[in-house]
C-alpha positions in Angstrom: 0.1 0.4 -0.1 1.2 3.5 -1.0 -2.1 5.5 -0.2 -5.2 4.4 0.6 -8.2 7.0 0.9 -11.1 5.7 3.3 -14.7 7.7 3.4 -17.0 6.8 6.1 -20.7 7.9 6.2 -24.2 7.4 7.6 -26.2 9.3 10.6 -24.7 11.2 13.4 -24.7 8.6 16.3 -24.0 5.8 14.0 -20.2 6.0 15.1 -18.8 7.3 12.3 -16.2 10.0 13.1 -14.8 7.0 15.8 -14.5 4.4 12.9 -12.2 7.0 11.1 -10.4 7.9 14.1 -9.7 4.1 14.8 -8.6 3.6 11.3 -6.5 7.0 11.6 -4.7 5.6 14.8 -4.1 1.7 13.4 -2.7 3.8 10.4 -0.2 5.6 13.1 0.8 2.7 15.0 1.4 0.9 11.8 4.1 3.6 11.3 2.4 5.4 8.2 1.0 9.1 7.6 -2.6 9.6 8.4 -4.8 12.4 8.2 -8.4 12.3 9.7 -11.0 15.0 8.5 -14.7 14.5 10.2 -17.6 16.4 8.8 -21.2 16.4 10.5 -24.2 18.5 10.6 -24.9 20.5 13.1 -28.0 18.2 14.3 -25.2 15.2 15.3 -27.3 12.9 15.9 -29.6 11.8 13.3 -27.9 14.6 11.0 -25.4 13.3 8.4 -21.8 12.4 9.3 -18.6 11.6 7.3 -15.3 11.0 8.0 -12.1 11.2 5.9 -9.3 9.4 6.6 -5.8 8.7 4.1 -3.0 6.4 5.4 0.0 6.9 3.5 3.5 5.5 3.1 4.2 9.1 2.3 3.5 12.5 3.7 -0.5 13.4 3.2 -0.6 16.6 1.3 -4.2 17.2 1.7 -6.9 15.7 4.0 -9.8 15.8 1.2 -11.3 12.6 -0.1 -12.8 12.7 -3.1 -12.3 9.7 -4.6 -12.0 7.0 -2.0 -10.9 3.4 -2.3 -12.6 2.3 0.7 -16.3 3.5 0.9 -18.1 2.5 4.1 -21.8 3.6 4.0 -24.1 3.0 7.0 -27.0 4.3 5.5 -29.1 4.6 2.0 -28.3 8.6 1.7 -24.4 7.9 2.2 -24.5 5.0 -0.6 -26.6 7.2 -2.8 -24.5 10.3 -2.6 -20.8 8.8 -2.6 -21.3 5.3 -4.7 -20.2 7.1 -7.9 -17.2 8.8 -6.4 -15.5 5.5 -5.5 -12.2 5.0 -7.7 -12.6 2.0 -10.5 -11.3 -1.3 -8.3 -12.3 0.4 -5.0 -14.2 -1.1 -2.1 -17.9 -0.4 -1.0 -19.1 -1.7 2.5 -22.2 -1.1 3.5 -24.6 -2.1 6.0 -27.2 -4.1 4.5 -29.4 -4.2 7.2 -30.2 -0.5 6.1 -29.5 -0.4 2.9 -31.9 -2.4 0.9 -30.7 -2.0 -2.6 -27.3 -3.2 -3.9 -24.2 -1.7 -5.3 -25.2 -0.8 -8.7 -21.0 0.0 -9.9 -19.9 -3.1 -11.5 -16.2 -1.8 -11.3 -15.9 -1.6 -7.7 -16.0 -4.8 -5.1 -19.3 -4.4 -3.1 -18.9 -5.9 0.2 -22.8 -5.6 2.0 -22.6 -6.7 5.9 -26.0 -6.7 7.6 -23.8 -4.9 10.7 -26.8 -3.5 12.5 -28.4 -7.0 12.4 -25.7 -8.6 13.6 -24.6 -6.1 16.5 -28.1 -6.6 17.6 -27.5 -10.4 17.7 -24.4 -10.3 19.6 -25.8 -7.7 22.4 -24.3 -4.6 21.1 -26.7 -2.8 19.2 -24.7 0.6 19.1 -21.2 -1.0 17.6 -22.5 -1.7 13.8 -19.9 0.8 13.2 -17.2 -1.8 14.8 -18.5 -4.9 13.3 -18.1 -3.2 9.7 -14.4 -2.1 10.9 -14.0 -6.0 11.7 -15.0 -6.8 8.2 -13.1 -4.4 6.6 -9.6 -5.1 8.1 -10.4 -8.9 7.5 -10.9 -7.7 3.8 -7.9 -5.7 3.7 -5.7 -8.5 5.2 -5.2 -6.4 8.2 -7.3 -7.9 11.1 -4.7 -8.6 14.1 -6.3 -8.9 17.2 -3.3 -7.7 19.2 -3.0 -4.5 17.0 -6.9 -4.1 17.0 -6.8 -4.2 21.1 -4.0 -1.5 21.3 -5.7 0.6 18.7 -9.0 0.6 20.8 -6.9 1.6 23.7 -5.9 4.7 22.6 -9.2 5.6 20.7 -11.4 4.5 23.7 -12.0 7.1 26.6 -11.1 6.7 29.9 -15.0 6.9 31.1 -15.7 3.9 28.4 -12.8 1.7 29.5 -15.4 -0.8 30.1 -16.2 -0.9 26.3 -12.9 -2.4 25.2 -14.0 -6.0 25.1 -17.6 -5.3 23.6 -15.3 -3.2 20.8 -13.4 -6.0 20.2 -16.1 -8.8 20.5 -18.4 -6.7 17.3 -15.2 -6.3 15.4 -14.6 -10.4 15.6 -18.1 -10.9 14.7 -17.7 -8.4 11.7 -14.6 -10.3 10.6 -15.5 -13.9 10.7 -19.1 -13.1 9.3 -20.1 -14.1 5.8 -22.5 -10.9 5.5 -26.0 -12.0 5.7 -27.9 -12.5 8.6 
């Protein structure tokens, strides 16, 4: 990998910014150059949220992601808005629990995962974002539990330290999932 650009998108409250922060910290712990650029509407919870992350072997010149290599869409408006911007041969991960259509493009790899359903099934309904992150890392060949635990210790606040194992379990479930529930 020389440079990989990620775009996470969904509604505020779905953990979009946290997922992006996780990916940026993972890149830093991997010794890469990173950029993390959050964006959200004034409503926060329920409004739109997106997060651009760039992980590179070389310094990042601009934090703007206009052609993501990896799109993570956690709701239909996000898939509708960003599907066309994904790079040819890129990847689109989407929560098929909430998005009832398939990816229309044939020049990208679409990875549906019923993340919300799976998060509910394992008893952590607020961690669909982490289920998707587990699937992303597994699909990229980067699922390493030791490294993931180290990143989680960096991004989970002290007052939520009790959520470390739940986040790790959600990521494991996503990594092991075949996609449909």
